[in-house]
C-alpha positions as CSV (number, residue, x, y, z in Angstrom):
1,M,0.0,0.0,0.0
2,I,2.8,2.4,0.8
3,G,4.4,1.6,-2.5
4,I,1.2,2.4,-4.4
5,C,0.9,5.7,-2.5
6,A,4.5,6.7,-3.1
7,T,4.2,5.8,-6.9
8,G,1.0,7.9,-7.1
9,F,2.6,10.9,-5.3
10,V,5.7,10.8,-7.6
11,G,3.3,10.6,-10.6
12,G,1.6,13.8,-9.5
13,Y,-1.6,12.2,-8.2
14,R,-3.5,13.9,-5.4
15,L,-6.7,13.1,-3.6
16,N,-9.1,16.0,-3.2
17,L,-11.3,15.7,-0.2
18,T,-12.8,19.3,-0.2
19,P,-16.0,20.2,-2.0
20,S,-14.5,23.3,-3.8
21,E,-14.0,21.0,-6.8
22,P,-15.2,17.4,-7.4
23,L,-14.0,14.9,-4.8
24,G,-11.6,12.1,-5.9
25,L,-8.3,11.5,-7.6
26,W,-6.6,14.3,-9.5
27,Q,-3.3,14.7,-11.3
28,I,-0.9,17.6,-11.4
29,V,0.0,18.1,-15.1
30,R,3.1,20.1,-15.9
31,L,2.4,23.5,-17.4
32,D,4.6,24.0,-20.5
33,R,3.2,27.5,-21.3
34,P,2.3,30.7,-19.4
35,V,-0.6,30.3,-17.0
36,A,-3.9,31.6,-18.5
37,S,-7.2,32.8,-17.2
38,G,-9.5,29.8,-17.1
39,D,-6.8,27.3,-16.2
40,L,-7.8,24.9,-13.4
41,V,-4.6,24.6,-11.4
42,F,-2.9,23.2,-8.2
43,V,-1.3,25.9,-6.1
44,C,0.5,25.7,-2.8
45,P,-0.7,28.6,-0.6
46,P,1.9,31.0,0.7
47,V,3.1,30.7,4.2
48,T,1.3,33.6,5.9
49,S,-0.6,34.3,9.1
50,Q,-3.8,34.5,7.0
51,F,-3.3,30.9,5.7
52,E,-2.3,29.7,9.2
53,E,-5.6,31.0,10.5
54,A,-7.4,29.3,7.6
55,R,-5.7,26.1,8.6
56,R,-6.7,26.5,12.2
57,R,-10.3,27.0,11.1
58,G,-10.3,23.9,9.0
59,Y,-10.4,25.6,5.6
60,L,-7.1,23.9,4.5
61,H,-6.2,20.3,4.9
62,F,-2.9,18.5,5.6
63,G,-0.7,18.0,2.6
64,L,2.8,18.3,1.3
65,C,3.2,22.0,0.5
66,R,5.9,23.9,2.4
67,D,3.8,24.4,5.6
68,W,2.2,21.0,5.5
69,T,-1.0,22.1,3.8
70,A,-2.6,20.5,0.8
71,P,-2.4,22.4,-2.5
72,L,-5.5,24.3,-3.5
73,I,-7.4,23.3,-6.7
74,K,-8.8,26.5,-8.1
75,T,-9.4,28.3,-11.4
76,V,-7.3,31.2,-12.4
77,V,-9.7,34.0,-13.1
78,A,-7.5,37.1,-13.2
79,L,-3.8,37.7,-14.1
80,P,-1.4,40.5,-13.2
81,G,-2.6,43.9,-14.2
82,Q,-6.3,43.1,-13.9
83,R,-8.5,45.0,-11.5
84,I,-10.5,43.2,-8.8
85,D,-13.4,45.0,-7.2
86,T,-15.5,43.5,-4.4
87,G,-19.0,44.3,-3.2
88,S,-21.7,41.8,-3.0
89,Q,-19.7,39.8,-5.6
90,V,-16.4,40.0,-7.4
91,M,-15.9,42.1,-10.5
92,I,-12.9,41.7,-12.8
93,D,-12.1,44.6,-15.0
94,G,-15.7,45.8,-14.4
95,R,-17.3,42.5,-15.3
96,P,-19.1,40.3,-12.7
97,L,-17.5,37.0,-12.0
98,D,-20.2,34.2,-12.0
99,S,-20.7,32.4,-8.6
100,S,-18.7,34.9,-6.7
101,H,-21.0,36.3,-4.1
102,L,-19.1,37.2,-0.9
103,R,-20.0,36.0,2.5
104,T,-19.4,37.8,5.8
105,A,-19.3,34.6,7.9
106,D,-18.2,31.0,7.4
107,G,-20.3,27.9,7.8
108,E,-19.8,28.1,11.6
109,G,-20.8,31.7,11.9
110,R,-17.3,33.1,12.3
111,A,-16.6,36.4,10.6
112,I,-14.7,36.2,7.4
113,E,-13.2,39.2,5.7
114,P,-13.4,39.6,2.0
115,F,-10.4,40.8,-0.1
116,A,-10.6,44.6,-0.4
117,G,-9.9,44.6,-4.1
118,G,-7.2,46.2,-6.2
119,I,-4.9,45.4,-9.1
120,V,-3.4,41.8,-9.3
121,P,0.3,42.4,-8.8
122,S,3.0,41.1,-11.0
123,G,3.8,37.4,-10.2
124,H,0.4,36.8,-8.7
125,L,-2.8,35.0,-9.6
126,F,-6.4,35.6,-8.5
127,L,-8.1,32.2,-7.9
128,H,-11.7,31.1,-7.7
129,S,-14.0,28.2,-7.2
130,P,-17.7,28.3,-8.1
131,Y,-18.6,26.5,-4.9
132,A,-20.3,29.0,-2.6
133,S,-18.4,28.2,0.5
134,S,-15.0,27.9,-1.2
135,Y,-12.0,29.6,0.5
136,D,-10.5,31.3,-2.5
137,S,-9.1,34.7,-3.6
138,R,-12.5,36.3,-2.7
139,Y,-11.1,36.2,0.8
140,F,-7.3,35.8,0.7
141,G,-6.6,37.9,-2.4
142,P,-4.1,37.2,-5.2
143,V,-1.4,34.5,-4.4
144,P,2.2,34.3,-5.7
145,D,2.5,32.3,-8.9
146,K,5.7,30.7,-7.5
147,G,3.3,28.3,-5.6
148,L,1.8,27.1,-9.0
149,L,2.4,23.3,-9.2
150,G,0.6,22.7,-12.6
151,L,-2.7,22.2,-14.2
152,A,-5.3,20.1,-12.3
153,R,-6.6,17.2,-14.3
154,P,-9.5,15.1,-12.9
155,V,-8.8,11.4,-13.0
156,L,-11.5,9.7,-11.1
157,T,-13.8,12.3,-9.5
158,F,-17.4,12.7,-8.4
159,D,-19.6,15.7,-7.3
160,P,-20.5,15.6,-3.6
């Protein structure tokens, strides 16, 4: 069993147990081109106090990123230079982002602060999941692209 797990890990296979994307087996596929808006990607979150709090709250799971969190599976929806505005939902360069309504509390009633908005800085990506309770850039803002592991390809998944 350990051999199978090790082979899967080396082959870029990961198990997704969060409902932000379909549950099941995914593969990290090497990206041989610049990342583009619309790409579904694996990203290791940066090591910050904000992500440490997210881990304490249970938004992030154990994994093999630098601070022992699992990589996020999210869609890139904005690239450097694009303007993000937040209100009741996210606007990118003045256009509303589907399924991006902002919440003021998490599922346990704890306050959650949305990203204030601004221009996506160079070397960063704005990430999104259409799942209403997803912890994504609506709340943590753009993330450094140095955490990008590759494209996320579903292998054997199902919707919860």
